[in-house]
C-alpha positions in Angstrom: 60.7 -1.7 -209.7 57.9 -4.1 -210.9 56.5 -3.6 -214.3 53.0 -1.9 -214.4 50.1 -4.2 -214.5 48.0 -4.5 -217.6 44.2 -4.0 -217.5 42.3 -6.8 -215.6 41.0 -8.4 -218.8 44.6 -9.2 -219.9 44.6 -12.3 -217.7 42.4 -14.1 -220.2 44.2 -12.5 -223.3 47.8 -13.3 -223.0 50.0 -11.2 -225.3 51.1 -13.3 -228.2 54.5 -11.7 -228.5 55.6 -13.1 -225.2 56.9 -16.6 -226.0 56.8 -19.5 -223.7 60.1 -20.0 -221.7 62.4 -22.2 -223.7 65.9 -23.5 -224.0 67.1 -22.8 -227.5 64.2 -23.7 -229.7 62.8 -26.4 -227.3 59.5 -25.5 -225.6 58.5 -26.4 -222.1 56.1 -29.0 -223.4 58.9 -30.6 -225.3 61.0 -30.7 -222.2 58.2 -32.3 -220.2 57.8 -34.9 -222.9 61.5 -35.6 -223.6 62.0 -37.7 -220.4 58.9 -39.8 -220.6 60.4 -42.9 -222.2 63.4 -42.8 -219.9 61.1 -42.4 -216.9 59.0 -45.4 -217.9 62.1 -47.5 -218.5 63.5 -46.6 -215.1 60.2 -47.4 -213.4 60.0 -50.8 -215.1 63.5 -51.6 -213.9 62.7 -50.6 -210.3 59.6 -52.7 -210.3 61.0 -55.7 -212.1 63.5 -56.3 -209.3 61.0 -55.9 -206.5 60.2 -59.0 -204.5 57.3 -61.0 -205.9 55.7 -61.0 -202.5 54.7 -57.4 -202.8 52.2 -57.9 -205.6 51.4 -59.6 -208.9 51.5 -57.5 -212.0 48.0 -56.7 -213.3 46.7 -57.8 -216.6 47.6 -55.5 -219.5 43.9 -55.2 -220.4 43.1 -53.6 -217.1 39.7 -52.0 -216.9 38.3 -49.3 -214.7 36.8 -51.7 -212.2 40.0 -53.5 -210.9 43.7 -53.1 -210.5 45.4 -56.3 -209.4 44.6 -59.7 -207.8 47.0 -61.0 -205.2 47.0 -62.9 -202.0 48.7 -60.3 -199.8 46.3 -57.4 -199.8 42.6 -56.8 -200.5 42.3 -56.5 -204.3 39.5 -53.9 -204.1 41.7 -51.7 -202.0 45.0 -52.0 -203.8 44.4 -50.8 -207.4 46.8 -47.8 -207.0 49.8 -50.1 -206.1 50.2 -51.9 -209.4 53.3 -51.3 -211.5 51.4 -50.3 -214.6 49.4 -47.7 -212.6 52.6 -45.6 -212.5 53.3 -45.8 -216.2 53.2 -42.5 -218.0 50.7 -42.6 -220.8 52.1 -40.8 -223.8 50.3 -39.0 -226.7 52.9 -37.5 -229.1 50.3 -35.9 -231.4 49.9 -32.1 -231.2 46.5 -30.9 -230.2 44.9 -27.7 -231.4 44.8 -24.9 -228.8 41.7 -24.8 -226.6 39.2 -22.0 -227.4 39.4 -18.9 -225.4 36.3 -19.9 -223.4 38.0 -23.1 -222.2 41.1 -21.2 -221.3 39.1 -18.8 -219.2 37.3 -21.7 -217.6 40.7 -23.2 -216.7 41.9 -19.9 -215.2 38.6 -19.7 -213.2 39.0 -23.2 -211.9 42.6 -22.5 -210.9 41.5 -19.4 -208.9 38.9 -21.6 -207.2 41.4 -24.3 -206.2 43.7 -21.7 -204.8 40.9 -20.0 -202.9 39.8 -23.4 -201.5 43.2 -24.0 -200.1 43.5 -20.5 -198.6 40.0 -20.7 -197.0 39.6 -24.4 -196.2 43.1 -25.7 -196.0 42.5 -28.3 -198.8 41.5 -28.5 -202.4 41.3 -30.9 -205.3 45.0 -31.6 -205.3 46.0 -30.9 -201.6 44.2 -33.5 -199.4 42.9 -32.4 -196.0 44.5 -35.4 -194.3 47.9 -35.4 -196.0 49.5 -32.6 -193.9 47.1 -32.6 -190.9 49.9 -33.4 -188.4 52.8 -31.7 -190.1 52.7 -29.1 -192.8 56.1 -29.0 -194.6 58.0 -25.7 -194.5 57.7 -25.5 -198.3 53.9 -25.4 -198.1 53.9 -23.2 -195.0 55.6 -20.5 -197.0 53.3 -21.1 -200.0 50.2 -20.9 -197.9 51.1 -17.7 -196.1 52.2 -16.2 -199.5 48.8 -17.2 -201.1 46.9 -15.7 -198.2 48.8 -12.4 -198.5 48.3 -12.4 -202.3 44.5 -12.9 -201.9 44.4 -10.0 -199.4 46.6 -7.5 -201.4 45.3 -4.0 -202.1 46.5 -1.5 -204.7 48.8 -0.1 -202.1 50.4 -3.5 -201.2 50.3 -5.1 -204.6 53.9 -4.5 -205.6 55.1 -5.6 -202.1 53.1 -8.8 -202.2 54.3 -9.7 -205.7 57.8 -9.1 -204.6 57.1 -11.6 -201.7 55.9 -14.2 -204.2 59.0 -13.7 -206.3 61.3 -14.0 -203.3 59.6 -17.1 -201.9 59.8 -18.8 -205.3 63.5 -18.0 -205.6 64.1 -19.1 -202.0 62.3 -22.4 -202.6 64.4 -23.3 -205.6 67.6 -22.4 -203.9 66.7 -24.2 -200.7 65.8 -27.4 -202.6 69.2 -27.4 -204.4 71.0 -27.2 -201.1 68.9 -29.8 -199.5 69.4 -32.3 -202.4 73.1 -32.0 -201.8 72.9 -33.4 -198.3 69.9 -35.8 -198.3 67.5 -37.6 -200.6 63.8 -36.6 -200.4 61.0 -39.1 -199.8 57.8 -39.0 -201.8 56.0 -36.7 -199.4 58.9 -34.1 -199.5 59.0 -34.3 -203.3 55.2 -33.8 -203.4 55.3 -30.8 -200.9 58.0 -28.9 -202.8 56.3 -29.6 -206.2 52.9 -28.4 -204.9 54.5 -25.3 -203.4 56.2 -24.4 -206.7 53.0 -25.1 -208.5 51.1 -22.7 -206.3 53.6 -20.0 -206.9 53.6 -20.7 -210.6 49.8 -20.6 -210.9 49.7 -17.2 -209.0 52.3 -15.7 -211.3 51.2 -17.1 -214.7 47.7 -15.9 -214.3 48.1 -12.7 -212.2 48.3 -10.4 -215.2 51.7 -8.8 -214.3 54.0 -9.2 -217.4 57.1 -9.5 -215.2 55.7 -12.2 -212.9 54.4 -14.1 -216.0 57.8 -14.0 -217.6 59.5 -15.2 -214.4 56.9 -17.9 -214.0 57.8 -19.2 -217.5 61.4 -19.4 -216.4 60.5 -21.8 -213.5 58.4 -24.1 -215.7 61.5 -26.2 -216.5 62.1 -26.7 -212.7 58.5 -27.5 -212.1 58.5 -30.1 -214.8 61.8 -31.6 -213.5 60.5 -31.8 -209.9 57.2 -33.3 -211.1 59.2 -36.2 -212.7 61.3 -36.6 -209.6 58.2 -36.7 -207.5 56.7 -39.5 -209.6 60.0 -41.4 -209.5 60.1 -41.3 -205.7 56.5 -42.6 -205.6 57.5 -45.6 -207.8 60.5 -46.3 -205.7 58.5 -46.2 -202.4 55.6 -48.4 -203.8 57.1 -51.8 -202.7 57.7 -50.6 -199.2 54.2 -49.2 -198.8 52.8 -52.5 -200.1 54.9 -54.5 -197.7 53.6 -52.4 -194.8 50.0 -53.1 -195.9 50.8 -56.8 -196.2 52.0 -56.9 -192.6 48.8 -55.4 -191.4 46.5 -57.9 -193.1 45.0 -60.5 -190.7 45.7 -64.1 -191.4 43.1 -66.5 -192.8 42.1 -67.4 -189.3 41.5 -63.8 -188.5 44.5 -63.5 -186.2 47.8 -61.5 -186.7 48.2 -58.4 -188.6 46.8 -55.2 -187.3 43.1 -55.8 -187.7 40.9 -54.6 -190.5 40.6 -51.1 -189.1 44.4 -50.6 -189.1 44.7 -52.0 -192.6 42.0 -49.7 -193.9 43.6 -46.7 -192.3 47.1 -47.5 -193.6 45.7 -48.2 -197.1 43.7 -45.0 -197.1 46.8 -43.0 -196.2 48.8 -44.7 -198.9 46.1 -43.9 -201.4 46.0 -40.3 -200.3 49.7 -39.9 -200.9 49.5 -41.8 -204.3 46.5 -39.9 -205.5 48.0 -36.5 -204.4 51.1 -37.3 -206.6 48.8 -38.3 -209.5 46.7 -35.2 -209.3 49.6 -32.9 -208.9 51.2 -34.5 -211.9 48.0 -34.0 -213.9 47.7 -30.4 -212.9 51.3 -29.6 -213.8 50.9 -31.3 -217.1 47.6 -29.6 -217.8 48.9 -26.2 -216.9 52.0 -26.5 -219.2 49.8 -27.9 -222.0 47.0 -25.3 -221.7 49.4 -22.3 -221.2 51.6 -23.5 -224.0 48.6 -23.9 -226.3 47.5 -20.4 -225.6 50.9 -18.9 -226.1 52.2 -20.8 -229.1 49.0 -22.1 -230.8 49.8 -25.8 -230.0 51.2 -28.1 -227.3 51.8 -31.8 -227.0 50.4 -33.9 -224.2 52.7 -33.7 -221.2 52.1 -37.3 -220.2 49.2 -38.8 -218.3 49.1 -40.8 -215.1 46.1 -42.9 -214.0 44.1 -41.3 -211.3 40.9 -41.9 -209.3 37.8 -40.2 -210.7 35.0 -41.6 -208.5 32.9 -39.0 -206.7 33.3 -39.0 -202.9 36.6 -40.9 -202.5 38.8 -37.7 -202.3 36.2 -36.2 -200.0 35.8 -39.3 -197.7 36.0 -38.1 -194.1 37.4 -41.4 -192.7 39.3 -44.5 -193.8 36.2 -46.6 -193.0 33.9 -44.6 -195.3 36.6 -44.6 -198.0 37.0 -48.4 -197.8 33.3 -49.0 -197.8 32.8 -46.9 -200.9 35.7 -48.6 -202.7 34.3 -52.1 -201.8 30.9 -51.1 -203.0 31.7 -49.8 -206.4 34.5 -49.2 -208.8 36.9 -46.3 -208.0 36.9 -45.4 -211.7 40.7 -45.4 -211.9 41.5 -44.1 -215.4 43.4 -41.8 -217.6 41.8 -38.6 -218.8 42.3 -39.5 -222.5 40.0 -42.5 -222.1 36.8 -40.5 -221.9 34.9 -43.1 -224.0 35.4 -45.8 -221.4 34.5 -43.4 -218.6 31.3 -42.4 -220.4 30.4 -46.1 -220.7 31.1 -46.8 -217.0 29.7 -43.7 -215.2 27.6 -40.6 -215.3 28.9 -37.1 -214.8 27.3 -37.2 -211.3 29.5 -40.2 -210.4 32.8 -38.4 -211.2 34.4 -35.8 -208.9 35.0 -32.1 -209.4 38.6 -32.6 -210.4 37.7 -35.0 -213.1 34.9 -32.9 -214.6 37.1 -29.8 -214.6 40.0 -31.6 -216.2 37.8 -33.2 -218.8 36.5 -29.7 -219.7 40.0 -28.8 -220.6 41.1 -31.9 -222.5 37.8 -32.6 -224.3 35.3 -30.5 -226.2 32.1 -29.3 -224.7 30.2 -31.3 -227.3 31.6 -34.5 -225.9 30.5 -33.7 -222.4 27.1 -32.6 -223.6 26.6 -35.9 -225.4 27.8 -37.7 -222.2 25.2 -35.9 -220.0 22.4 -36.4 -222.5 23.2 -40.1 -223.0 23.3 -40.9 -219.2 20.1 -39.0 -218.7 18.4 -41.3 -221.3 19.9 -44.4 -219.7 18.8 -43.4 -216.2 15.4 -42.5 -217.4 
């Protein structure tokens, strides 16, 4: 029998006596942080032995407007393939908990993202092109479960929540069995992480104490899968770059696959890379915000660079995506570096994901100053 639901308002007022899932005295945020140094060392090792032909390492003083310069791929289209773009940016300082208004805004944003996926088949972290031809079984189950959850009534609520619980358990068990017989590629890692993230977001913020407690128990698994997803992306990066290199026409215009084929392959590689980055950021933000609300503080779960330019995630074709990237900076950045972003762009130039993420990690005052400053600059 499922525990009775609290009043609707309890979604924004989590009971303080329920502690975040932990192992001993170690919080989920600590577990997420604990492997960061090891992850970066492993990534550096993998990239250091890659053939020089796949790219030249970018300058350590990399800015928003560029990523790498090399003779094998168009520099303006390859910023997401540099080794340092996959480095996890760490901030070991504890941050004060966000005010209740920001927590409620975060929950509202999450509901909107889940609604978008249920209604439109895509959202700010599940790209419309990524699974167009083949939706992995992990996400098939997550999607149908989400649709059922959104359609639940008082009469079907307990049944639907039991379905969510069973699907989550099944996903974790199936993944364990699958890992014993084969290694997952980046896309498979991404799909199962996104599926578990969807289940976790439903259960953490549903308002049912039982589901919230069970969701806390899966945060360790979600964090582990998130790191494995990023590791797989790092491992596959040289192969992706080599494929793009083979498609690039020679200096005489011959060979390769033509500019159109190169743009399409680069766009698809970026979609996969950016999906990993956004999923990482959302997992990290969820653990951070939820941990702050529950415990009064939480450390930064680690930050990956991601693309913030308005219109790139929404681009309907490879050609339009490539044209926009060639025309202006993709604003590839980390969410902590809001100062540099504010110098480079206006709020209208950054996409919805960026603006909603900044509303969680930075104060409303900072954003208000940004809006006011850019209004003055633009006259």
